[in-house]
N, C-alpha and C positions, 0 to 999 in steps of 0.2 A: 270923341268919335259923334258922330249926326246921328239924331236919330232917323228912321223912315218915315218919308211923309205920310199920311193918312191915305193920298192921291195916288200913291205908287204903289203901299199894300193894296188896296181897290185895282189898281189896274194888273198887276203883276198877279192879282188872281186869277182877272182875264184870261191868261195862259197854259193852256193845256199841262194838269200834274206831270203827264209823264214827260214831256218836253221840257219843265224845269228840274226832273230829276235827270237827264242826259246828262253827257261828258258832249261836249262840244268838238268837232274833228278837230283835231290837233296840229296842228302845222309846225317843228321844235326851229328854233332860230337858228340858222347856219352860216352866220358872219362867221370869219376866219376859218370855217373847217370845211375839208375836203366833203364834200356832200354825196354820199354814195348810200342815203335811206330812201332812197323816192323812185329809183326806176328810169333815170330819165336818160336822155342821148346824150353819151361825154362830147360827140361832134357838133360843130359851131359850122356854117355853110365859109365855102370860102370866101376871102375877102371882097373879090369883083361880083359871087352872088348879093353879098349883105351888099352891094353899092347900090347892085339892081335893081335891087327888094327896095330898099330903102327909098329910091326914086318912084321906083312903081307906088308906095303906098303914098307917097305925096300926092298921085294924082287922084286917088279917089279919094270921092263927094263925101267926106265925113257931115256935110250939110243936109243930107238925103239921108229915108231909110234905105236899107239895104233893098237893092230890087233883082232885077234878074239874074244877076252874077250869083244869085244862090241856086237859081235853075242851072247855071253852067259848071256848080260847084258839086252839082248830085250826079250831072253828066260826067263828068271827070273822073268823079268816086267811081261811078258804075263801071265805066273803063277800067278804071285800075285794078278795081276789085275782080271784074270779069263775073258780073252780076247774071244769076241765072234767068234765062226764058221766063215768061211774065211776074219776074220779081219788080220792085221798087224799092226807093231809097229814101230815108226822111235823115234831116239835119239834128244833132244835138249840141248843144253847150257842152263838149266832153260826153261823154258816155254813163256819167254822173248823174246826169240830167236826163238822159234816154232810158237810165233803170227808172230814176222818180215818175216818169210818163208812162211806162209800160204798168208799174204801182196804182196810178191813178187811172189810166184805163180799165185796170184790170178790175177796179175796186167797185166791186159788186156783195151784196150782203151775205158772210160766210167763206167769202173767197178767200186764199190763203199763197203762201210763195215757200216754195222749198229748194235747198243747195245742200249739197256737203258741207262740211267743217273741217276743217279751216277752210274758207275760201272768202272771196271781196266784202269784207265788213258792209259794202253801201247795199249789198242784198235786203240783208237786214235791217238795215235801215231803213232802204224805204218804204218794207212792209208797215216798221212800226210808225212812220211817220203819216204814212197813208190808214193809219188803223185796222191793216192787214197783219192776220195770222203768219208769224214764220217759225218752220221745220226745218231745223239744221240735220243731216243724216252723218252723223262722223264716217269721216274715211278711214280704211283700211289702215293696218300697220306702217306700210310701206309709203302711204299718202298715195294708195290708188283709188278708185272707186270702189265703195263697197256695195257691187250691184244689187244680191239679195236683199240690203237693207234699204237701198233707195229704191226698188220695186215696190218692197213689204210697204214703206212709207207714202209711195203713190197712191197705192191701193188704199191703203188707213186713211191716208187726208185728202185724197182728189183733190191736189193744188192747181191753182189757175196757171201758174207759171211757175216751171223748174229752171235754175241758173244752173251752167255748167259752163266754169270760165277755162276755155281750153287754149294754151295753157294754162291752169291754174295759179292764183298769188294765196299764200306765199310759197307755196309749195314749187313753184315750175315744173309741176307734171301734165305731160300730153295724156290724155283719157284713151283707155282702149275703144279703137272703132265700133267694134263688136257691142261693148255695153253700153256707151250713145245711141247706138242703132236700135238697142231693146226698148231703154230710157224711153227715147223718141218714140216706139210703137204704144208703150204703156200709155205716153202721154194723148196719142192718138186718140185711141181706144175711150178714151174720157174725154175726147175734146177738150183737152185743153193745150196749152205753148210748152214748147222748150224753148232757151234761149241759149246762146251759144254765144258766150262773150270771148272773142278774139282779138282784146287790145295787146298780149304779145303773140299776135300772126308773121311778124316780120323774123321773129326769131325762130319760130319753130318747124319744124320738118314736113306741116301737113296743115292743110285748111278743113273744116268741114265743108266747106263749100262746093268742093270737087262731089259729094255725096248731091248735092243740091241738082247742084250741074246735068249730074247722071238721069235722076228723075225729079226732078221741079214739081210735079205733080202732087207725088206721094211725101209731100214732106212741107204741103201748104201751110201746116200748124209750126212749123220751126222758121226762129228766128234766128240773123246773126250779125252780131253788135260789133263793133270797130273801133277805133280812134286813131286819129293821128297823133296824141300823146307821145306813142312807143315810135312811132316814126321818126319821130323826133322834132316834133312843133309843140311839146307838152307846154309851152307858153302861150298860145294861140288858143286852144279846148275847142278842139274840131271832132265830133261823134258820128256817127253813123250807124242806121240799123236798116237791114236788110231784110226781104221777105215778102212772103204773097204780095203781089201789085194791091190784091183787095182788102188784106190783112190791114198792111202797112196805113192802107189810106183811111181806117177808122183810127188808127193809133196816132196817127199825123193831126186828127183833131183836138187831139187833147193839149200840142204843142203849143208854146207860145208867138204869138206874132215877134216875127224879126228877131229870132232869141240866138243869132248870130251876128257879130258885128261886121259892118262892111271891111274892116281891115281885116278882122281872122278870114273872112271869105276868099282875101285879095291875099294872102299868106299862101293859104290852103292852097288856091288855084298856083298860087308860084312854085311853091314843094311838088305837087303833083308833074309840073310841067318840066323837074329838074329830078325825077324821080331815079333816074340812074344813080346820083350823088348818095340819096339817101338809100338807095338798095346797096352801095358799096361800104355805107357805113355800117349796116344792118351787117353785113359779112364780115367786117372787121370783130364787129361785136360778139357773133357769136366762134369767131377764132379767141378770142380773148376770154371768152365763158369755158370755153376747152380748157385752156392754159392755167385759168382761175380753179376750176375745178381739180383738176392734176395737182395744183400748187398745193390747194386743202388737204387732200386726202394725202399728200405725203407729209401733215402738219401732225404730231403727237398731239390726242387729244381732242380731235376735230373731224366731225364725219358727215361730208356734204352729200347731200343728196342731187340726183338727178335732174338739170335743170333744161327744158327749153325754151326761157324764156331771158330776158334780159338781167336775169336777178338768179342769186344763188341761194337757196335756204342751209347751213352749218348749224351744225348742235355742235356746242362747247361745253356742255355740262351733260354728262347719261348718267346720274345713278342711279337712278328708278324713283327716286324722291322726287316729286314734281315743285314741290317749295323751295328743296333745295339747289334743284337745277336752274329754277328761276332765279333766284337770288345770284348763282353764279355768273348765268349767263347777264344780270343786271354788271356786275364787277367787271365782266369783259368788257361791255356795252361803253360803261363809264371811264375802263381806260382805254379805251380807243378815243373817247370824245375825248379827254382829256392830250391824248396824241394828237388831234384835230382833224378825227377820223369820224363822220358823223354815219351810223348806220341805222337798223333800224333791230329795234328788240321786239321781237315778235313772242319774246316766252311764255307773256299774261294773256297770252290773244286766247289760246285755246288750250285745254291739258296736254293735247298732241304736239304740239310748241314745247314745252318745256325744257329750256336749256338752248333754244335756237334763235341766231340772228338771222336778216335777210340781207344779205350783201348786193348793193348792185354792181350790175358788170359795166365797168368802166374803161376808159384807155390803158394801153402797158403802162406808163408812170401811176396814174392813179391806183389801178389794179396794187402794183409794187407798194406804193405809200401803205394803200390799205390790208394787204398783206403782212408787213413788218409792224403796224401798229397792231394789227388782232396777235401777232407770236408776239411780241411785249406785253401783252395783257392776258394772257392766258394764265 
């Protein structure tokens, strides 16, 4: 084994100690497996549309930086989302980049971010990478928002940003509208921001944007974030952030120039021109979600939780001993992987998730294969 050169030791010392102590975001190898761990749309475009898209991408001037087509995409997304009056929209390389840019824009001394837990891991990671404080507020036992705890934490910590994933990942929960309204009011009273992360909106029964459309002026401190990943373009990496035009203008200043490639922009525009095709796919996924929930509920030893996303959280061990339940979930996860099905083991992400796996909603054949692997692994 070769020794570490002193120059490398010195260079590594320049890297922040907290970064060196972190684990990189891991994407497991899914070669040869049915991939049901990342909430991807299982449906591809019809062959004719694929050919049309390929021909169109072949005409893109990839020797040039993206130009006016980014403006075209913003306009198309505004029409697609039904942007409230007085609001504007900025683009991100997926919603992950937008989460990082929000932390960067709000990084003033003493600032912090608050979110319920368990929820999307990038909220906490963005705060850590930007040197901001992060406050996690545990959900209620049924994975609903603990309103009293959320309001108390806002009062105590005064966060610059509160994130609410709507629906939530990994639980699939769609928060109570009245609770969101009171959290929004608490942030407004402190002159702070609330971000509704609607990544899974295509599968949900409502959107918070309806509230903004009814009274945009009263919600000028609220931002709504979406992505085209769950729309059906996970490989394209297009996210967008909506809010009062004056607020978006300030946040957009920290966005890198040309953060979306010309090819990604053209793919997104093409998809929005064929939004009916993707809407039909979302309807099929919602129908498959209902069937998957029924099948899981009928499976002894499994407790599925209601979901308004394209995932289902399923508890496969519930002894009351978190460590034992985590081990049991890991055994089931490994059993499914041995049967060529990859799901997400969330059992160690948060104490409330002990014994839980997260299952992507796929096509009917994919769900059948996943259910069979789960049954054989219990």
